[in-house]
N, C-alpha and C positions, 0 to 999 in steps of 0.2 A: 504494500500500500504506500509506504513512505517513498519507495523508489520511484513509483509513478508520479507522485506529487512533486518530488525534487526534479524529475525529468521535465514535467510540464511547467514548473515555475522557474527553472533556471536554464536548463539545456535548450529548450525550444526558443525562448526569447534570445538567448545568446546566438543560436544558429541563425535566427532571423536577422539579428544585428550584423553578423558577419556577412551574410548574403547581401544585405543592404549596402554595407561598406564596399563589398566587391563590385557591385553594380555601379556605385557612384564613382569609385576610383579606378576606372578602366584606362585612364590616360597613361601612356608609357612615360616612365621616368628613368633617369640614369643613376645608378649606384656606383660611386667612385670608390674603389678599393685601394687607393693610394694614400697612405696615412701622412705622407709628407707634402702632398698637394703641389706638385711641380706645375710648370706651365702647361704641359700636356700630360694629363693623367694616363698612366700606362694600363692599369687594370680597371675596366669599367664593365658594368653589367646593365643592360637595358631590358626592362620588362614592365608590364602594367603594375601600377602601384599596389593593387590588391594582392598580387603575388608576394610582394615583400611583406605586407601586413600579415597575410596568412602564414608565410614562412616564419616570421618572427613569433607568431602565436604557437606554431608547431614546435619550433625550437625551444620555446619556453616550457611547453608541455614535456618535451623529451628530457630537458635538463632537470626540471622539477621531479620527474619520475625517477631519474637516476639518483638524484640527491635523496629522495625518499627511500629508495631501495637500499642505499648504503647506510642511512641512519637507522633503518629497521633491522640491520644485519645481526645485531646482538640479540634481538628478540627472537629472530628465526633460529639462531644457534641455541638459545635457551630452550626453545620449543623442541628442537631435535634431540637435545640431551635428555630432557624430561620424557620425551616419547620413548627413547631407548630404555630409560630406567623403568618406565611403566611396563614396557614389553617384557623386560627381565623379571619384574615382580609377578606379572601374569604367568610367565613360564614356571617360575618357582612355585606359585600357588597351585597351578595345575598339577605339577609333579608331586607336591605334598598331598594334594587331594587324592591322587591316584595311589600313593603309598598308604594313606589312611584306609582306602577302600580295600587294599590287599591284606591289611592286618586283620586277623581274626579277632573279634571283640572279646572272646573268652581268654585269649592268650595275652592280652595287654591289661595290666593291673588298673589303669585309669579309665579304660573304656567299659561301659556297662555291657553285660551280656544280653543278647536279644532273646 
């Protein structure tokens, strides 16, 4: 329910805004990749302005995703370690349960006879 609400309230208007920006900014512009700005720029890139806007947006998403991935690394490691420990405890519990089933109740002093 919440996912649909977030999608309708945030993602859809953002998508409409990006499409509107793309339609309005169709004019080609030049991106100069020369940091020293000589008389004749050597590396230039010419494309519609909306491509640069959408490219910057996509680059921000990618960089943010990578940063989030690295920041959550310690939690993923903790989850892996705890999962291994839980699996080991389950294996031990199953083994002990099987051993208890194999023991005759009358031969063990603490177990009541059936």
